[in-house]
C-alpha positions in Angstrom: 21.1 14.2 -7.5 20.8 17.1 -5.1 22.2 17.3 -1.6 18.7 17.7 -0.3 17.7 14.4 -2.1 20.7 12.6 -0.6 19.7 13.9 2.8 16.1 12.7 2.5 17.3 9.3 1.3 19.7 9.1 4.3 16.8 9.9 6.7 14.6 7.3 5.0 17.2 4.5 5.2 17.9 5.5 8.8 14.3 5.1 9.8 13.2 2.2 7.6 15.4 -0.7 8.8 14.3 -0.4 12.5 10.7 -0.2 11.6 11.0 -3.2 9.3 12.7 -5.3 12.0 10.3 -4.1 14.7 7.4 -5.1 12.4 8.7 -8.7 12.3 8.0 -9.2 16.0 4.7 -10.6 17.3 1.9 -8.1 17.9 2.0 -8.4 21.7 5.7 -7.5 21.7 5.3 -4.5 19.3 2.3 -3.4 21.4 4.4 -3.5 24.6 7.3 -1.6 23.0 5.3 0.9 21.0 1.5 0.7 21.5 1.2 1.0 25.3 3.8 3.8 25.6 2.2 5.6 22.7 -1.3 5.4 24.3 0.1 6.5 27.7 1.9 9.5 26.1 -0.9 10.6 23.8 -3.8 10.1 26.3 -2.3 10.7 29.7 0.8 12.9 29.3 0.4 15.1 26.2 -3.4 14.8 25.8 -2.9 14.9 22.0 -5.8 16.9 20.5 -7.9 15.8 23.5 -10.1 18.9 23.4 -10.7 18.3 19.6 -11.6 14.6 20.3 -14.0 15.5 23.1 -15.7 18.3 21.1 -16.1 16.1 18.0 -17.5 13.2 20.0 -19.9 15.4 22.0 -21.3 17.1 18.8 -21.6 13.9 16.9 -23.1 11.8 19.6 -25.4 14.3 21.5 -27.3 11.5 23.4 -24.2 10.2 25.1 -23.5 11.3 28.6 -20.2 13.1 29.5 -18.9 9.9 31.1 -19.7 7.9 28.0 -17.9 10.5 25.9 -14.9 10.3 28.1 -14.8 6.5 27.8 -15.2 6.7 24.0 -12.3 9.1 23.9 -10.1 6.6 25.8 -11.2 3.8 23.5 -10.2 6.1 20.5 -6.7 6.6 21.9 -6.3 2.9 22.5 -7.4 2.3 18.9 -5.1 5.0 17.6 -2.1 3.3 19.4 -3.2 -0.1 18.1 -3.4 1.2 14.6 0.1 2.5 14.7 1.3 -0.9 15.9 -0.7 -2.5 13.0 0.9 -0.1 10.5 4.4 -0.9 11.8 3.8 -4.6 11.3 2.5 -4.0 7.7 6.1 -3.2 6.7 7.3 -6.7 7.1 4.3 -9.0 7.9 3.9 -11.8 5.4 1.0 -11.8 3.0 -0.1 -15.1 4.5 -0.4 -13.4 7.9 -2.1 -10.4 6.6 -4.7 -12.4 4.7 -5.6 -14.0 8.0 -6.3 -10.5 9.4 -8.3 -8.9 6.5 -11.4 -10.8 5.3 -13.4 -9.6 2.3 -16.8 -11.1 3.2 -18.8 -10.4 0.0 -16.5 -10.2 -3.1 -19.4 -11.5 -5.2 -20.8 -8.0 -5.2 -18.1 -7.2 -7.7 -18.2 -10.2 -10.0 -20.6 -9.0 -12.7 -18.8 -5.7 -12.9 -15.4 -7.3 -13.4 -16.8 -9.6 -16.1 -18.4 -6.5 -17.7 -15.1 -4.6 -17.7 -16.6 -1.9 -15.4 -14.5 0.4 -13.2 -15.4 0.5 -9.5 -14.8 3.3 -7.1 -15.0 2.3 -3.4 -15.7 5.2 -1.1 -14.7 4.9 2.6 -13.9 7.0 5.6 -11.0 7.4 8.0 -12.4 4.5 10.0 -10.7 1.3 11.3 -7.3 0.8 9.7 -7.5 1.8 6.1 -3.8 1.1 5.6 -4.4 -2.7 5.8 -6.4 -2.4 2.6 -3.0 -2.6 0.8 -3.7 -6.4 0.7 -6.7 -5.9 -1.6 -4.8 -6.7 -4.8 -4.4 -10.2 -3.5 -8.2 -10.5 -2.9 -9.6 -8.9 -6.1 -9.1 -9.6 -9.8 -9.1 -5.8 -10.5 -6.2 -3.5 -10.7 -6.4 -1.8 -7.3 -5.7 1.9 -7.0 -5.6 4.3 -4.1 -6.6 7.8 -5.0 -4.8 10.1 -2.6 -3.5 13.5 -1.8 0.4 13.3 -1.7 2.0 14.0 1.7 4.1 17.1 2.1 6.7 15.3 4.1 8.8 13.3 1.5 10.2 10.8 4.0 6.7 10.0 5.3 5.5 9.8 1.8 8.1 7.3 0.9 7.4 5.1 4.0 3.6 5.2 3.3 4.2 4.3 -0.4 6.3 1.3 0.7 3.4 -0.1 2.8 0.6 0.7 0.3 2.3 -0.7 -2.7 3.7 -4.0 -1.3 1.1 -6.1 -3.1 0.6 -4.2 -6.3 -1.6 -1.3 -5.3 -1.1 1.7 -7.5 -1.1 5.2 -6.0 -2.8 7.9 -8.0 -2.7 11.6 -7.0 -6.3 12.9 -7.0 -5.6 15.5 -9.6 -4.6 12.7 -12.1 -7.3 10.2 -11.3 -9.8 11.1 -14.1 -7.1 11.0 -16.8 -5.8 7.7 -15.4 -9.2 6.0 -15.3 -10.1 7.2 -18.8 -6.9 5.8 -20.2 -7.0 2.4 -18.5 -9.2 0.2 -20.7 -7.5 -3.2 -20.7 -8.2 -4.1 -17.1 -11.1 -3.0 -14.8 -9.9 -0.7 -12.1 -11.0 -0.8 -8.4 -10.1 2.6 -6.9 -10.2 3.4 -3.2 -11.2 6.9 -2.3 -11.3 8.2 1.3 -14.0 10.8 1.1 -14.7 12.1 4.6 -11.9 14.7 4.9 -12.7 18.4 5.4 -13.2 19.8 1.8 -12.5 23.5 2.6 -14.9 26.3 3.2 -15.5 26.8 -0.5 -17.2 23.4 -0.8 -20.8 23.4 -2.1 -22.0 20.0 -1.0 -23.5 20.0 2.5 -25.0 17.0 4.2 -26.5 16.3 7.6 -23.7 14.1 9.0 -23.5 13.0 12.7 -26.3 15.4 13.7 -24.8 18.5 12.3 -24.5 20.4 9.0 -21.3 19.2 7.4 -19.5 20.2 4.2 -18.5 17.1 2.3 -15.8 16.5 -0.3 -17.5 15.3 -3.5 -14.5 14.5 -5.6 -15.3 10.8 -5.6 -18.8 11.5 -7.0 -17.5 13.8 -9.7 -15.0 11.2 -10.7 -17.6 8.4 -10.8 -20.1 10.5 -12.8 -17.4 11.5 -15.3 -16.4 7.9 -15.9 -19.8 6.2 -15.2 -18.1 4.0 -12.7 -19.8 1.7 -10.3 -19.7 3.1 -6.8 -19.6 1.0 -3.7 -19.3 1.8 0.0 -16.4 0.0 1.8 -17.2 -0.8 5.4 -14.6 -1.9 7.9 -15.9 -4.1 10.7 -13.6 -4.7 13.7 -13.1 -8.3 14.8 -10.4 -9.6 17.1 -7.1 -7.8 17.6 -5.7 -6.6 14.3 -8.5 -8.3 12.4 -11.0 -6.6 10.1 -13.9 -7.7 8.0 -14.4 -5.8 4.8 -18.0 -5.4 3.5 -19.0 -3.8 0.2 -22.4 -2.4 -0.5 -23.6 -0.9 -3.8 -24.3 2.8 -4.0 -24.9 2.9 -7.7 -23.9 1.2 -10.9 -25.1 4.1 -13.1 -23.2 7.0 -11.7 -23.5 9.2 -14.7 -27.3 9.1 -14.4 -27.5 10.0 -10.7 -28.6 13.4 -9.6 -26.0 15.8 -8.3 -24.7 15.0 -4.8 -26.8 11.8 -4.4 -23.7 9.6 -4.2 -22.1 11.9 -1.6 -25.3 12.0 0.5 -25.6 8.2 0.3 -21.9 7.7 1.3 -22.2 10.1 4.3 -25.3 8.2 5.5 -23.6 4.9 5.3 -20.5 6.2 7.0 -22.6 7.6 9.8 -24.2 4.2 10.4 -20.7 2.7 10.5 -19.5 5.2 13.0 -22.5 5.0 15.3 -22.2 1.2 15.4 -18.6 1.3 16.8 -17.7 5.0 17.4 -14.2 4.6 18.7 -12.7 3.5 15.4 -13.3 6.8 13.5 -10.5 9.5 13.4 -11.9 11.8 16.0 -8.7 13.8 16.4 -9.2 15.2 12.9 -10.5 18.8 12.9 -13.5 17.8 10.7 -15.8 20.7 11.6 -14.0 23.9 11.1 -15.5 27.3 11.9 
């Protein structure tokens, strides 16, 4: 084991215990200790990516007044701070507590596909608190996967892995997803795919998203068509504090027969409806539209 590896382990075990212990406290206490100071620092003091947030909101919601945009920006920073508090609590919150906070309202959408041994790809955006979906293995009969791009920071990667894999979720790097799904034939797979990230200027799929031409990553569609998976859209609906309803809607159950980019266009349309319903819960600080 290298000195560098020892150093990374030391940093991890220095950070993890305080986070774990902090997460055991009630939400209101963690929010007072972390959430409120984080909101104050990010929104008032450092103005974290404030110009990016305002620009994204203004371009995406052109009918809103400047005052409405400013209020939405403030709501976004409140949500961002609250989401950090939720993630801290995910390190140590019990499964019983978490199942009270995450409700899958229509699991029957998946029943026939599980019985038929079909793989399902669930596409979603950076909306709500996607990290709380780590509890899905307790709610679904499928093997639940998260298809992801590995983080460059190894300590953060280890912390994120700890949260995501608590209840049996399997993390699959995007470049290995096709091979993994083709090999897994014993148990149907339910694979989460966050599909609204900036795909790079070389991307060929362009959609009309939030009132502007937008390059869209179509990796989930390629994977679905190659494996003829069922594709559903996963919608996160905010409820009371720390509570989310999860709703699934079918995009297609014959992915290999769809025309090119149809799945991606449908996903972007559904995500747009989600964002316009409650705008503050999308990740507006992300530099989504790059020149």
